[in-house]
KOLSE-289573 format. One record per residue (C-alpha): x, y, z; residue number from 1. Coordinates in steps of 0.1 Angstrom, whole numbers, plus 5000, padded with zeros to 4 digits. Example, Ala and Ser with C-alpha at 12.3 -4.5 7.8 and 13.67 -1.06 7.14 Angstrom:
<rs>
+------+------+------+-----+
:    u :    v :    w : num :
+------+------+------+-----+
: 5123 : 4955 : 5078 :   1 :
: 5137 : 4989 : 5071 :   2 :
+------+------+------+-----+
</rs>
This chain:
<rs>
+------+------+------+-----+
:    u :    v :    w : num :
+------+------+------+-----+
: 5192 : 5031 : 4871 :   1 :
: 5175 : 5058 : 4850 :   2 :
: 5195 : 5079 : 4825 :   3 :
: 5188 : 5110 : 4845 :   4 :
: 5195 : 5112 : 4882 :   5 :
: 5164 : 5113 : 4903 :   6 :
: 5161 : 5142 : 4928 :   7 :
: 5158 : 5117 : 4956 :   8 :
: 5191 : 5099 : 4946 :   9 :
: 5214 : 5096 : 4976 :  10 :
: 5186 : 5105 : 5002 :  11 :
: 5181 : 5081 : 5031 :  12 :
: 5145 : 5068 : 5032 :  13 :
: 5131 : 5043 : 5056 :  14 :
: 5098 : 5026 : 5048 :  15 :
: 5080 : 5013 : 5080 :  16 :
: 5059 : 4984 : 5068 :  17 :
: 5081 : 4982 : 5038 :  18 :
: 5078 : 4944 : 5032 :  19 :
: 5041 : 4947 : 5023 :  20 :
: 5025 : 4951 : 4990 :  21 :
: 5030 : 4988 : 4985 :  22 :
: 5062 : 4990 : 5005 :  23 :
: 5083 : 4964 : 4987 :  24 :
: 5074 : 4978 : 4953 :  25 :
: 5082 : 5013 : 4965 :  26 :
: 5116 : 5002 : 4980 :  27 :
: 5125 : 4984 : 4947 :  28 :
: 5116 : 5015 : 4926 :  29 :
: 5135 : 5038 : 4950 :  30 :
: 5166 : 5017 : 4949 :  31 :
: 5165 : 5016 : 4911 :  32 :
: 5166 : 5054 : 4912 :  33 :
: 5196 : 5056 : 4935 :  34 :
: 5177 : 5062 : 4967 :  35 :
: 5194 : 5049 : 4999 :  36 :
: 5163 : 5030 : 5010 :  37 :
: 5158 : 5007 : 5039 :  38 :
: 5128 : 4986 : 5051 :  39 :
: 5115 : 4980 : 5086 :  40 :
: 5088 : 4954 : 5090 :  41 :
: 5076 : 4928 : 5115 :  42 :
: 5063 : 4905 : 5087 :  43 :
: 5033 : 4899 : 5111 :  44 :
: 5004 : 4919 : 5096 :  45 :
: 4990 : 4905 : 5064 :  46 :
: 5025 : 4891 : 5057 :  47 :
: 5046 : 4860 : 5062 :  48 :
: 5038 : 4850 : 5098 :  49 :
: 5001 : 4857 : 5095 :  50 :
: 4998 : 4837 : 5062 :  51 :
: 5020 : 4809 : 5075 :  52 :
: 4994 : 4804 : 5103 :  53 :
: 4967 : 4800 : 5076 :  54 :
: 4986 : 4781 : 5050 :  55 :
: 4965 : 4750 : 5053 :  56 :
: 4931 : 4767 : 5059 :  57 :
: 4934 : 4795 : 5033 :  58 :
: 4930 : 4782 : 4998 :  59 :
: 4954 : 4809 : 4987 :  60 :
: 4979 : 4802 : 5014 :  61 :
: 5006 : 4785 : 4993 :  62 :
: 5003 : 4811 : 4965 :  63 :
: 5005 : 4840 : 4989 :  64 :
: 5035 : 4826 : 5007 :  65 :
: 5052 : 4824 : 4974 :  66 :
: 5043 : 4860 : 4967 :  67 :
: 5061 : 4869 : 4999 :  68 :
: 5091 : 4848 : 4990 :  69 :
: 5093 : 4867 : 4958 :  70 :
: 5091 : 4900 : 4977 :  71 :
: 5120 : 4890 : 5000 :  72 :
: 5141 : 4876 : 4972 :  73 :
: 5137 : 4908 : 4952 :  74 :
: 5146 : 4930 : 4982 :  75 :
: 5176 : 4907 : 4988 :  76 :
: 5187 : 4908 : 4952 :  77 :
: 5185 : 4946 : 4953 :  78 :
: 5206 : 4947 : 4985 :  79 :
: 5180 : 4967 : 5003 :  80 :
: 5187 : 4967 : 5041 :  81 :
: 5159 : 4950 : 5061 :  82 :
: 5152 : 4954 : 5098 :  83 :
: 5127 : 4929 : 5112 :  84 :
: 5111 : 4947 : 5141 :  85 :
: 5076 : 4954 : 5153 :  86 :
: 5069 : 4991 : 5151 :  87 :
: 5047 : 4988 : 5182 :  88 :
: 5080 : 4984 : 5201 :  89 :
: 5089 : 5020 : 5207 :  90 :
: 5125 : 5014 : 5220 :  91 :
: 5133 : 4989 : 5193 :  92 :
: 5120 : 5012 : 5166 :  93 :
: 5139 : 5042 : 5181 :  94 :
: 5172 : 5022 : 5181 :  95 :
: 5167 : 5010 : 5145 :  96 :
: 5159 : 5046 : 5133 :  97 :
: 5190 : 5060 : 5150 :  98 :
: 5211 : 5034 : 5132 :  99 :
: 5194 : 5041 : 5098 : 100 :
: 5193 : 5079 : 5103 : 101 :
: 5168 : 5086 : 5076 : 102 :
: 5162 : 5119 : 5058 : 103 :
: 5126 : 5108 : 5053 : 104 :
: 5102 : 5082 : 5068 : 105 :
: 5073 : 5066 : 5050 : 106 :
: 5047 : 5051 : 5073 : 107 :
: 5029 : 5021 : 5058 : 108 :
: 5024 : 4999 : 5088 : 109 :
: 4987 : 4992 : 5092 : 110 :
: 4959 : 4967 : 5088 : 111 :
: 4952 : 4975 : 5052 : 112 :
: 4917 : 4961 : 5049 : 113 :
: 4884 : 4977 : 5058 : 114 :
: 4865 : 4944 : 5064 : 115 :
: 4892 : 4930 : 5087 : 116 :
: 4893 : 4964 : 5105 : 117 :
: 4856 : 4962 : 5113 : 118 :
: 4859 : 4926 : 5125 : 119 :
: 4889 : 4933 : 5148 : 120 :
: 4891 : 4970 : 5159 : 121 :
: 4916 : 4964 : 5187 : 122 :
: 4942 : 4948 : 5164 : 123 :
: 4936 : 4975 : 5138 : 124 :
: 4942 : 5003 : 5163 : 125 :
: 4972 : 4985 : 5177 : 126 :
: 4989 : 4980 : 5143 : 127 :
: 4978 : 5013 : 5128 : 128 :
: 4977 : 5042 : 5153 : 129 :
: 5001 : 5027 : 5178 : 130 :
: 5028 : 5022 : 5152 : 131 :
: 5021 : 5057 : 5138 : 132 :
: 5024 : 5073 : 5173 : 133 :
: 5058 : 5055 : 5178 : 134 :
: 5070 : 5065 : 5143 : 135 :
: 5060 : 5101 : 5148 : 136 :
: 5077 : 5104 : 5182 : 137 :
: 5108 : 5088 : 5169 : 138 :
: 5108 : 5111 : 5138 : 139 :
: 5107 : 5143 : 5159 : 140 :
: 5136 : 5132 : 5181 : 141 :
: 5165 : 5157 : 5183 : 142 :
: 5188 : 5127 : 5175 : 143 :
: 5174 : 5125 : 5140 : 144 :
: 5171 : 5150 : 5112 : 145 :
: 5139 : 5139 : 5095 : 146 :
: 5131 : 5162 : 5066 : 147 :
: 5097 : 5147 : 5058 : 148 :
: 5072 : 5122 : 5073 : 149 :
: 5049 : 5105 : 5048 : 150 :
: 5017 : 5091 : 5061 : 151 :
: 4995 : 5068 : 5040 : 152 :
: 4959 : 5075 : 5046 : 153 :
: 4930 : 5063 : 5024 : 154 :
: 4901 : 5075 : 5002 : 155 :
: 4880 : 5059 : 5029 : 156 :
: 4884 : 5091 : 5050 : 157 :
: 4859 : 5108 : 5027 : 158 :
: 4831 : 5083 : 5034 : 159 :
: 4805 : 5084 : 5007 : 160 :
: 4814 : 5106 : 4978 : 161 :
: 4783 : 5129 : 4977 : 162 :
: 4789 : 5140 : 4941 : 163 :
: 4810 : 5111 : 4928 : 164 :
: 4841 : 5132 : 4929 : 165 :
: 4862 : 5145 : 4958 : 166 :
: 4893 : 5167 : 4962 : 167 :
: 4915 : 5174 : 4991 : 168 :
: 4891 : 5202 : 5003 : 169 :
: 4861 : 5179 : 5005 : 170 :
: 4849 : 5174 : 5041 : 171 :
: 4858 : 5140 : 5055 : 172 :
: 4831 : 5119 : 5070 : 173 :
: 4846 : 5084 : 5073 : 174 :
: 4825 : 5053 : 5078 : 175 :
: 4836 : 5023 : 5098 : 176 :
: 4867 : 5015 : 5118 : 177 :
: 4892 : 5016 : 5090 : 178 :
: 4883 : 5050 : 5076 : 179 :
: 4880 : 5065 : 5111 : 180 :
: 4914 : 5053 : 5122 : 181 :
: 4930 : 5066 : 5089 : 182 :
: 4914 : 5100 : 5096 : 183 :
: 4926 : 5100 : 5132 : 184 :
: 4961 : 5092 : 5119 : 185 :
: 4959 : 5123 : 5096 : 186 :
: 4951 : 5144 : 5126 : 187 :
: 4980 : 5130 : 5146 : 188 :
: 5004 : 5137 : 5118 : 189 :
: 4992 : 5173 : 5115 : 190 :
: 4994 : 5177 : 5153 : 191 :
: 5030 : 5167 : 5153 : 192 :
: 5037 : 5193 : 5127 : 193 :
: 5019 : 5219 : 5148 : 194 :
: 5036 : 5210 : 5181 : 195 :
: 5071 : 5198 : 5169 : 196 :
: 5074 : 5214 : 5134 : 197 :
: 5077 : 5179 : 5119 : 198 :
: 5072 : 5183 : 5081 : 199 :
: 5047 : 5159 : 5066 : 200 :
: 5030 : 5147 : 5035 : 201 :
: 4997 : 5128 : 5037 : 202 :
: 4988 : 5105 : 5008 : 203 :
: 4952 : 5094 : 5000 : 204 :
: 4953 : 5064 : 4976 : 205 :
: 4923 : 5044 : 4964 : 206 :
: 4916 : 5009 : 4951 : 207 :
: 4952 : 4999 : 4945 : 208 :
: 4962 : 4968 : 4925 : 209 :
: 4995 : 4953 : 4914 : 210 :
: 5020 : 4925 : 4916 : 211 :
: 5025 : 4904 : 4948 : 212 :
: 4995 : 4917 : 4968 : 213 :
: 4981 : 4893 : 4993 : 214 :
: 4951 : 4914 : 5006 : 215 :
: 4925 : 4900 : 4982 : 216 :
: 4916 : 4934 : 4969 : 217 :
: 4887 : 4932 : 4944 : 218 :
: 4908 : 4930 : 4912 : 219 :
: 4931 : 4904 : 4927 : 220 :
: 4901 : 4883 : 4939 : 221 :
: 4886 : 4884 : 4904 : 222 :
: 4918 : 4874 : 4887 : 223 :
: 4925 : 4845 : 4911 : 224 :
: 4890 : 4832 : 4907 : 225 :
: 4893 : 4834 : 4870 : 226 :
: 4927 : 4816 : 4870 : 227 :
: 4911 : 4787 : 4889 : 228 :
: 4880 : 4786 : 4866 : 229 :
: 4857 : 4797 : 4895 : 230 :
: 4829 : 4821 : 4891 : 231 :
: 4835 : 4858 : 4899 : 232 :
: 4816 : 4872 : 4928 : 233 :
: 4807 : 4909 : 4930 : 234 :
: 4791 : 4926 : 4960 : 235 :
: 4762 : 4947 : 4946 : 236 :
: 4751 : 4950 : 4910 : 237 :
: 4786 : 4960 : 4897 : 238 :
: 4777 : 4997 : 4892 : 239 :
: 4799 : 5008 : 4921 : 240 :
: 4828 : 5029 : 4908 : 241 :
: 4863 : 5030 : 4923 : 242 :
: 4893 : 5050 : 4913 : 243 :
: 4914 : 5019 : 4905 : 244 :
: 4951 : 5028 : 4907 : 245 :
: 4981 : 5007 : 4896 : 246 :
: 5008 : 5007 : 4924 : 247 :
: 5035 : 5021 : 4901 : 248 :
: 5015 : 5053 : 4895 : 249 :
: 5011 : 5057 : 4933 : 250 :
: 5049 : 5052 : 4939 : 251 :
: 5057 : 5078 : 4912 : 252 :
: 5035 : 5102 : 4931 : 253 :
: 5051 : 5095 : 4964 : 254 :
: 5086 : 5100 : 4950 : 255 :
: 5075 : 5132 : 4934 : 256 :
: 5061 : 5144 : 4967 : 257 :
: 5093 : 5135 : 4986 : 258 :
: 5113 : 5154 : 4960 : 259 :
: 5093 : 5186 : 4962 : 260 :
: 5094 : 5213 : 4989 : 261 :
: 5059 : 5223 : 4976 : 262 :
: 5046 : 5190 : 4990 : 263 :
: 5056 : 5198 : 5026 : 264 :
: 5027 : 5199 : 5049 : 265 :
: 5002 : 5190 : 5022 : 266 :
: 4976 : 5163 : 5016 : 267 :
: 4974 : 5147 : 4982 : 268 :
: 4950 : 5124 : 4964 : 269 :
: 4972 : 5099 : 4945 : 270 :
: 4951 : 5078 : 4922 : 271 :
: 4946 : 5074 : 4885 : 272 :
: 4921 : 5102 : 4887 : 273 :
: 4891 : 5085 : 4870 : 274 :
: 4867 : 5061 : 4886 : 275 :
: 4856 : 5029 : 4868 : 276 :
: 4828 : 5005 : 4876 : 277 :
: 4832 : 4970 : 4889 : 278 :
: 4813 : 4959 : 4858 : 279 :
: 4840 : 4975 : 4836 : 280 :
: 4867 : 4955 : 4855 : 281 :
: 4847 : 4923 : 4850 : 282 :
: 4844 : 4931 : 4812 : 283 :
: 4883 : 4932 : 4811 : 284 :
: 4884 : 4898 : 4829 : 285 :
: 4859 : 4884 : 4804 : 286 :
: 4881 : 4894 : 4775 : 287 :
: 4909 : 4872 : 4789 : 288 :
: 4887 : 4844 : 4804 : 289 :
: 4858 : 4840 : 4780 : 290 :
: 4827 : 4823 : 4794 : 291 :
: 4835 : 4831 : 4830 : 292 :
: 4804 : 4832 : 4853 : 293 :
: 4796 : 4861 : 4875 : 294 :
: 4776 : 4860 : 4907 : 295 :
: 4762 : 4891 : 4925 : 296 :
: 4760 : 4891 : 4963 : 297 :
: 4744 : 4917 : 4986 : 298 :
: 4764 : 4949 : 4989 : 299 :
: 4783 : 4956 : 5021 : 300 :
: 4764 : 4983 : 5039 : 301 :
: 4796 : 4995 : 5057 : 302 :
: 4814 : 5002 : 5024 : 303 :
: 4809 : 5039 : 5013 : 304 :
: 4799 : 5047 : 4978 : 305 :
: 4830 : 5061 : 4963 : 306 :
: 4841 : 5074 : 4929 : 307 :
: 4869 : 5097 : 4914 : 308 :
: 4896 : 5113 : 4935 : 309 :
: 4905 : 5146 : 4918 : 310 :
: 4943 : 5146 : 4914 : 311 :
: 4947 : 5182 : 4900 : 312 :
: 4965 : 5193 : 4931 : 313 :
: 4992 : 5166 : 4928 : 314 :
: 4995 : 5174 : 4890 : 315 :
: 5001 : 5211 : 4898 : 316 :
: 5024 : 5209 : 4928 : 317 :
: 5045 : 5178 : 4922 : 318 :
: 5040 : 5170 : 4885 : 319 :
: 5020 : 5139 : 4892 : 320 :
: 5013 : 5121 : 4859 : 321 :
: 4996 : 5087 : 4862 : 322 :
: 5002 : 5064 : 4832 : 323 :
: 4981 : 5033 : 4839 : 324 :
: 4944 : 5035 : 4831 : 325 :
: 4925 : 5003 : 4839 : 326 :
: 4928 : 4990 : 4803 : 327 :
: 4966 : 4991 : 4806 : 328 :
: 4974 : 4984 : 4843 : 329 :
: 4948 : 4957 : 4850 : 330 :
: 4957 : 4939 : 4817 : 331 :
: 4994 : 4940 : 4828 : 332 :
: 4983 : 4926 : 4861 : 333 :
: 4963 : 4898 : 4845 : 334 :
: 4993 : 4889 : 4822 : 335 :
: 5016 : 4888 : 4853 : 336 :
: 4993 : 4863 : 4869 : 337 :
: 4992 : 4842 : 4837 : 338 :
: 5030 : 4842 : 4834 : 339 :
: 5036 : 4833 : 4871 : 340 :
: 5006 : 4811 : 4880 : 341 :
: 5022 : 4777 : 4876 : 342 :
: 5053 : 4787 : 4895 : 343 :
: 5032 : 4803 : 4923 : 344 :
: 5013 : 4771 : 4928 : 345 :
: 5044 : 4749 : 4930 : 346 :
: 5054 : 4737 : 4964 : 347 :
: 5055 : 4756 : 4997 : 348 :
: 5078 : 4783 : 5010 : 349 :
: 5105 : 4771 : 5034 : 350 :
: 5100 : 4791 : 5066 : 351 :
: 5137 : 4789 : 5075 : 352 :
: 5147 : 4804 : 5042 : 353 :
: 5124 : 4834 : 5044 : 354 :
: 5133 : 4842 : 5080 : 355 :
: 5170 : 4837 : 5072 : 356 :
: 5167 : 4862 : 5044 : 357 :
: 5151 : 4888 : 5065 : 358 :
: 5177 : 4885 : 5093 : 359 :
: 5207 : 4891 : 5071 : 360 :
: 5226 : 4923 : 5073 : 361 :
: 5225 : 4935 : 5037 : 362 :
: 5253 : 4960 : 5030 : 363 :
+------+------+------+-----+
</rs>
């Protein structure tokens, strides 16, 4: 617990999709600050059950199952209530929310990967917009008193960054299934505010990285290849720039937004606020893994050219103050892998243990 009481302390927050990469880190941080946080998750999308099905065909299957075991053990140790339920189940979600009675809902349930979204649009719609529709409708129920609904969008809603920098007033022109569905989600959230007066905050993150991610985001893929002594693969010539953001910076911004009345019915870019090239990320990898080889592949034509997300609005309204430039956050991430790699590769996760942990009623 921090020495000063956080403004969110004592508030009830439910994170839908809270056993995922962002969600479990957010739940742990909130709990440490005295927030009465609970997690709702099916463990089905990019999580335990999906990875269990691929454990013998995915070269990272065993490692990723151990990531998820770490997540669940950390949630359990923090005594964070967990409800295992599919957010596509409207009645089940409604009953769970009535029991938890949140002051705020954070919606993270989604297929959080652009390439997978383009390959399987139906599943992406089902797990992204359908879960959002259910969560919104439950949140506006007269049986609850939800003070804020937080929706996680994406920098992908902007499409190609025309000038290399975007702010919240930049026109959105998403490319591909993932960006289009995220933008549609934003419009749904705004519509529920217009029709039902449901207060919201929309978050646009970019290029997240951090501990216990299983999405094979670019930084994660580079580190894991380097740990195995494999060559690094980059799509394009490495000049593409992304606003790489350490997950703890993002979480600090979300907590700031939930704490501020000025964040009600607003959209925020929450990134580090300064784009860096893939080549710069590779250079950091090379500092820690000398002699590593790099292979360049053809660039994905469905990936927009992005850059910096201006975070001045978040700085001004909610006091957002990111602390992790790539040289700090990514180095911490590399060191975390080095310190955990041997344990992560030892043995398989026992399915019964993980399911047992998630079904316990944690008081």
